[in-house]
C-alpha positions as CSV (number, residue, x, y, z in Angstrom):
1,X,136.1,122.3,46.1
2,X,133.3,119.7,46.2
3,X,132.2,118.5,42.8
4,X,128.9,119.8,41.7
5,X,127.5,116.3,41.1
6,X,128.2,115.4,44.7
7,X,125.7,117.9,45.9
8,X,121.9,117.5,46.2
9,X,119.9,119.0,43.4
10,X,116.2,120.0,43.2
11,X,115.8,117.9,40.1
12,X,117.8,114.8,39.5
13,X,118.0,112.1,36.8
14,X,117.0,109.5,39.4
15,X,113.7,111.4,40.1
16,X,112.8,111.4,36.4
17,X,113.6,107.8,35.9
18,X,111.6,106.8,39.0
19,X,108.6,108.9,38.1
20,X,108.4,108.2,34.3
21,X,110.3,104.9,33.9
22,X,107.3,102.7,33.9
23,X,105.6,104.9,31.3
24,X,108.8,104.7,29.2
25,X,108.8,100.9,29.4
26,X,105.3,100.7,28.0
27,X,106.3,102.6,24.9
28,X,109.8,101.3,24.2
29,X,111.7,98.1,24.4
30,X,115.0,98.5,26.3
31,X,117.9,96.1,26.6
32,X,119.2,94.5,29.8
33,X,122.0,97.1,30.3
34,X,119.6,100.0,30.0
35,X,117.2,98.5,32.6
36,X,120.1,97.7,34.9
37,X,121.3,101.3,34.7
38,X,117.9,102.7,35.3
39,X,117.5,100.6,38.5
40,X,120.9,101.5,39.7
41,X,120.5,105.2,39.2
42,X,117.1,105.2,40.9
43,X,118.5,103.3,43.9
44,X,121.7,105.2,44.3
45,X,122.3,106.5,47.8
46,X,118.9,105.2,49.0
47,X,118.1,102.5,51.6
48,X,117.7,100.1,48.7
49,X,121.5,100.0,48.4
50,X,122.2,99.5,52.1
51,X,124.6,101.6,54.0
52,X,125.7,102.3,57.6
53,X,125.0,104.3,60.7
54,X,127.9,106.4,62.2
55,X,127.9,107.8,65.7
56,X,130.0,110.5,67.3
57,X,132.1,109.2,70.1
58,X,131.9,112.6,71.9
59,X,128.3,113.9,71.6
60,X,126.4,110.8,70.4
61,X,125.2,112.4,67.2
62,X,124.1,109.8,64.6
63,X,124.1,110.0,60.9
64,X,122.9,107.5,58.3
65,X,124.7,107.1,55.0
66,X,123.6,105.0,52.1
67,X,125.8,103.3,49.5
68,X,126.3,104.5,46.0
69,X,125.3,102.4,43.0
70,X,128.7,102.7,41.3
71,X,127.1,102.5,37.9
72,X,129.3,104.2,35.3
73,X,126.2,106.0,33.9
74,X,125.1,107.5,37.2
75,X,125.9,111.2,37.5
76,X,126.3,110.9,41.3
77,X,129.0,108.2,41.2
78,X,131.6,109.8,38.9
79,X,133.1,112.5,41.0
80,X,135.6,110.3,42.9
81,X,136.3,108.1,40.0
82,X,137.1,111.1,37.8
83,X,139.5,112.5,40.4
84,X,141.3,109.2,40.8
85,X,141.6,108.7,37.1
86,X,143.0,112.2,36.5
87,X,145.5,111.7,39.3
88,X,146.6,108.3,37.9
89,X,146.9,109.8,34.4
90,X,149.1,112.6,35.7
91,X,151.8,110.0,36.3
92,X,151.2,108.4,32.9
93,X,151.3,111.3,30.4
94,X,154.5,112.5,28.9
95,X,155.7,116.0,30.0
96,X,155.2,117.7,26.7
97,X,152.5,119.6,24.7
98,X,149.5,117.6,23.4
99,X,147.0,117.8,20.6
100,X,143.3,117.2,21.0
101,X,141.6,115.4,18.1
102,X,137.9,114.5,17.7
103,X,136.9,111.6,15.4
104,X,133.2,111.7,14.5
105,X,131.2,109.3,12.3
106,X,128.9,110.6,9.6
107,X,125.2,110.4,10.5
108,X,124.7,107.7,7.8
109,X,126.4,105.3,10.1
110,X,124.3,106.0,13.2
111,X,121.8,103.2,12.7
112,X,124.5,100.6,12.1
113,X,126.4,101.7,15.2
114,X,123.4,101.8,17.5
115,X,122.3,98.3,16.5
116,X,125.8,96.9,16.8
117,X,127.3,99.0,19.6
118,X,130.0,96.7,21.0
119,X,131.5,95.8,17.7
120,X,131.2,99.3,16.1
121,X,132.5,101.2,19.1
122,X,135.5,99.0,19.4
123,X,136.3,99.4,15.7
124,X,135.8,103.2,16.0
125,X,138.6,103.2,18.6
126,X,140.8,101.1,16.5
127,X,140.2,103.0,13.3
128,X,140.9,106.4,15.0
129,X,144.1,105.2,16.5
130,X,145.4,103.4,13.4
131,X,144.7,106.6,11.4
132,X,146.9,108.6,13.7
133,X,149.5,105.9,14.0
134,X,149.9,105.3,10.3
135,X,150.1,109.1,9.5
136,X,152.7,109.9,12.3
137,X,154.8,106.9,11.3
138,X,155.1,108.1,7.7
139,X,158.7,109.4,7.3
140,X,157.5,112.2,5.1
141,X,155.4,113.5,8.0
142,X,156.6,113.0,11.5
143,X,158.3,109.6,11.1
144,X,158.0,108.6,14.7
145,X,156.1,106.3,17.1
146,X,153.5,108.2,19.1
147,X,150.7,107.4,21.5
148,X,147.2,108.4,22.5
149,X,144.6,108.5,25.2
150,X,141.2,108.0,23.7
151,X,137.7,108.5,25.2
152,X,134.4,107.5,23.7
153,X,131.3,109.8,23.9
154,X,128.0,109.1,22.2
155,X,125.9,112.2,22.8
156,X,125.4,115.8,21.9
157,X,124.5,118.6,24.4
158,X,120.8,117.8,23.6
159,X,121.3,114.1,24.2
160,X,121.0,113.1,20.6
161,X,123.0,110.1,19.4
162,X,126.4,111.2,18.1
163,X,129.3,108.7,18.6
164,X,132.7,110.3,18.6
165,X,136.2,109.7,20.0
166,X,138.2,112.4,21.9
167,X,141.9,111.7,21.5
168,X,144.8,113.3,23.2
169,X,148.1,112.8,21.3
170,X,151.6,113.9,22.4
171,X,153.2,116.6,20.2
172,X,155.9,114.3,19.0
173,X,157.1,110.7,19.1
174,X,159.9,108.3,19.5
175,X,162.2,107.8,16.5
176,X,162.2,104.4,14.7
177,X,165.6,103.5,16.3
178,X,164.3,104.8,19.7
179,X,167.3,107.0,20.3
180,X,165.6,110.4,19.7
181,X,162.5,112.3,20.7
182,X,161.0,113.8,17.5
183,X,159.1,117.0,18.3
184,X,156.4,118.4,16.1
185,X,156.0,122.0,15.1
186,X,153.4,124.1,16.9
187,X,150.7,123.2,14.4
188,X,149.5,119.6,14.2
189,X,152.3,117.5,12.7
190,X,150.0,115.6,10.2
191,X,147.6,117.1,7.7
192,X,144.1,116.5,9.2
193,X,142.7,115.7,5.7
194,X,145.2,112.8,5.5
195,X,144.1,111.4,8.8
196,X,140.4,111.8,7.8
197,X,140.9,109.8,4.6
198,X,142.8,107.0,6.4
199,X,140.2,106.9,9.2
200,X,137.4,106.6,6.6
201,X,139.0,103.8,4.7
202,X,139.9,101.7,7.8
203,X,136.4,102.1,9.5
204,X,134.6,101.3,6.3
205,X,136.7,98.1,5.9
206,X,135.9,97.1,9.5
207,X,132.2,97.6,8.9
208,X,132.3,95.6,5.6
209,X,134.2,92.8,7.2
210,X,131.8,92.8,10.2
211,X,128.8,92.5,7.8
212,X,130.5,89.7,5.9
213,X,131.5,87.7,9.0
214,X,128.1,88.2,10.7
215,X,129.4,90.4,13.5
216,X,127.2,93.2,12.3
217,X,123.4,92.8,12.0
218,X,121.5,95.0,9.6
219,X,117.8,95.8,9.4
220,X,116.0,95.3,6.1
221,X,116.0,99.1,5.4
222,X,119.8,99.4,5.6
223,X,121.6,99.0,2.3
224,X,125.4,99.0,3.1
225,X,126.5,99.6,-0.5
226,X,124.4,102.7,-0.8
227,X,125.7,104.0,2.5
228,X,129.3,103.2,1.6
229,X,129.0,105.2,-1.6
230,X,127.6,108.2,0.3
231,X,130.5,107.9,2.8
232,X,133.1,108.1,0.1
233,X,131.4,111.1,-1.6
234,X,132.3,113.3,1.4
235,X,135.4,114.3,3.3
236,X,135.5,113.1,6.8
237,X,136.4,116.2,8.9
238,X,138.6,115.5,11.9
239,X,138.5,118.3,14.5
240,X,142.0,119.3,15.7
241,X,142.5,121.8,18.4
242,X,145.7,123.9,18.9
243,X,148.2,122.2,21.2
244,X,147.4,122.1,24.9
245,X,150.2,123.2,27.2
246,X,151.9,120.9,29.7
247,X,150.5,118.0,31.6
248,X,148.4,120.1,34.0
249,X,146.7,121.8,31.0
250,X,145.9,118.3,29.5
251,X,144.6,117.0,32.8
252,X,142.4,120.0,33.3
253,X,141.0,119.5,29.9
254,X,140.6,115.7,30.1
255,X,139.0,116.0,33.5
256,X,135.9,117.6,31.9
257,X,135.5,114.6,29.5
258,X,136.6,111.5,31.5
259,X,133.8,109.7,33.4
260,X,131.3,112.2,32.1
261,X,127.7,110.9,31.7
262,X,125.3,112.0,29.1
263,X,123.7,114.6,31.4
264,X,124.6,115.8,34.8
265,X,122.0,116.6,37.5
266,X,123.2,120.2,37.6
267,X,122.0,120.7,34.0
268,X,118.4,119.6,34.8
269,X,116.5,122.8,35.8
270,X,112.8,121.8,35.7
271,X,110.3,119.0,35.9
272,X,106.8,120.1,35.4
273,X,103.6,118.6,33.8
274,X,105.5,115.6,32.5
275,X,108.2,117.7,30.8
276,X,111.9,118.0,31.6
277,X,113.8,121.2,31.1
278,X,117.6,121.2,30.9
279,X,120.5,123.5,30.0
280,X,122.6,122.9,27.0
281,X,125.4,124.8,25.1
282,X,124.4,125.8,21.5
283,X,127.7,125.1,19.8
284,X,126.4,126.6,16.6
285,X,126.0,129.9,18.4
286,X,129.4,130.2,20.1
287,X,128.4,127.9,23.0
288,X,125.6,130.2,24.3
289,X,123.6,128.5,27.2
290,X,120.0,127.7,26.3
291,X,117.1,125.8,27.9
292,X,115.4,122.9,26.1
293,X,112.1,121.4,27.3
294,X,111.0,117.9,26.1
295,X,108.6,115.3,27.3
296,X,109.9,113.1,30.2
297,X,109.6,109.9,28.3
298,X,111.5,111.4,25.3
299,X,114.2,112.6,27.8
300,X,114.6,109.1,29.1
301,X,114.7,107.6,25.6
302,X,117.5,110.0,24.7
303,X,119.4,109.3,27.9
304,X,119.2,105.5,27.5
305,X,120.7,105.7,24.0
306,X,124.0,106.3,25.7
307,X,124.1,103.3,28.0
308,X,127.2,101.4,26.9
309,X,127.4,97.6,26.6
310,X,128.3,95.7,29.7
311,X,132.0,95.8,30.7
312,X,132.8,98.0,27.7
313,X,135.9,100.3,28.3
314,X,135.3,103.8,27.1
315,X,138.8,105.0,27.9
316,X,141.7,103.3,26.1
317,X,145.5,103.9,25.7
318,X,147.6,103.3,22.6
319,X,151.2,103.3,21.4
320,X,153.9,104.6,23.7
321,X,151.1,105.5,26.3
322,X,149.8,101.9,26.4
323,X,150.2,100.0,29.8
324,X,152.4,97.4,28.2
325,X,155.0,100.1,27.5
326,X,155.0,101.8,30.9
327,X,158.4,100.5,31.9
328,X,160.0,100.4,28.4
329,X,159.1,102.9,25.7
330,X,157.6,105.4,28.1
331,X,160.7,105.4,30.2
332,X,162.8,105.9,27.1
333,X,160.7,108.9,26.1
334,X,161.1,110.5,29.5
335,X,164.8,110.1,29.4
336,X,165.0,111.7,25.9
337,X,162.6,114.5,26.8
338,X,164.7,115.1,29.9
339,X,161.9,115.8,32.3
340,X,160.4,113.9,35.2
341,X,156.9,112.7,35.4
342,X,154.4,113.3,38.2
343,X,153.7,110.8,41.1
344,X,150.2,109.8,42.0
345,X,149.0,111.1,45.4
346,X,145.6,109.2,45.5
347,X,146.7,105.7,44.5
348,X,145.8,103.1,47.1
349,X,143.5,105.4,49.1
350,X,139.8,104.7,49.9
351,X,137.0,106.7,48.3
352,X,136.4,108.5,51.6
353,X,140.1,109.4,51.9
354,X,140.2,110.7,48.3
355,X,137.0,112.7,49.0
356,X,138.7,114.3,52.1
357,X,141.8,115.3,50.1
358,X,139.9,116.7,47.2
359,X,137.4,118.7,49.3
360,X,139.6,119.5,52.2
361,X,136.9,118.2,54.6
362,X,137.6,115.9,57.5
363,X,135.3,113.0,56.7
364,X,135.5,111.5,60.2
365,X,135.0,114.7,62.2
366,X,131.5,115.1,63.8
367,X,129.6,117.7,61.9
368,X,127.7,118.7,65.1
369,X,130.2,119.1,67.9
370,X,133.3,119.5,65.7
371,X,135.3,117.5,68.3
372,X,134.3,113.9,68.2
373,X,135.1,111.2,65.7
374,X,132.3,109.5,63.7
375,X,132.5,105.8,64.0
376,X,130.4,103.1,62.3
377,X,128.1,101.4,64.8
378,X,125.7,99.7,62.5
379,X,125.6,98.3,59.0
380,X,122.3,98.9,57.1
381,X,121.6,95.7,55.1
382,X,120.3,95.6,51.6
383,X,116.5,94.9,51.9
384,X,115.3,91.5,50.6
385,X,113.4,91.8,47.4
């Protein structure tokens, strides 16, 4: 079935950015990455990006197609990437149950994180993984080496700034001598409160070191010592979901999170009198669907908060799931678990070939006569600025 973001919508993020972007720029200062993302999303699949003309070799029907921007924040460009990533991950995960954890920072850290995104996001990844790794390696708990797939998100359903890590962890690990697969019980194998305390300590040390070394810049109104005291006065709650089933269950779940952008075009339901209306899930009310309407400039401001630093990887692999262990620890785990892994079916294929497999559509068949083959007869160049 074709992904919903690969269809045309009445209202799109690109329309809002094009119509109100200049007004936004007059009110706010945006960084280079934010401006770059805005330009890319506005230009995506338009003549600005160049493209090609294809002609049917049977009936002569011609069709123009414009290139995608390929920006990782564009809602139109994530469908194929997501399917390719899920397919690749299918051959990487271990054939066992998995747990889903969510590591969220207290709101007292939001300002520090937003000002110092590259450093703080990287340390958020590291602190979350180290918390899991230290706890699972403890012989009084699981006493084994585990792994994780971690994904960074920075938004809520209403586009507010909310950095957090989604982490998928196998329900077990490799024994210290690497001769046994140690399975956990049905419930999570490490007390969540323990992981929360470890996570808090590691992240706070990272921030303190960053401030001392000059890697973190603070505004005059930020007092780290006061913030730190507040952070240690509260328990850091780590969300832990019941175990997901086999690999297919994990992939179906992860597919909803990987390559997701802050808002999809399908959620935008109105653009009227300078206001944007969009759907969101009210998680405080059992996920009930609601409509929020805000000014277009405010909508753009909220969206641009979630543009990541240039070349920043928002998906990372750790422990026995890290790339460096693909042919060593991971193979040993598979042998001990006694199950085979899946093989990729999309690796090495072009985007059009992947699209054809996913949707079941023949991408080269003429849409008019249904007999001929669409062949590229002309390249549409990118216009000179």
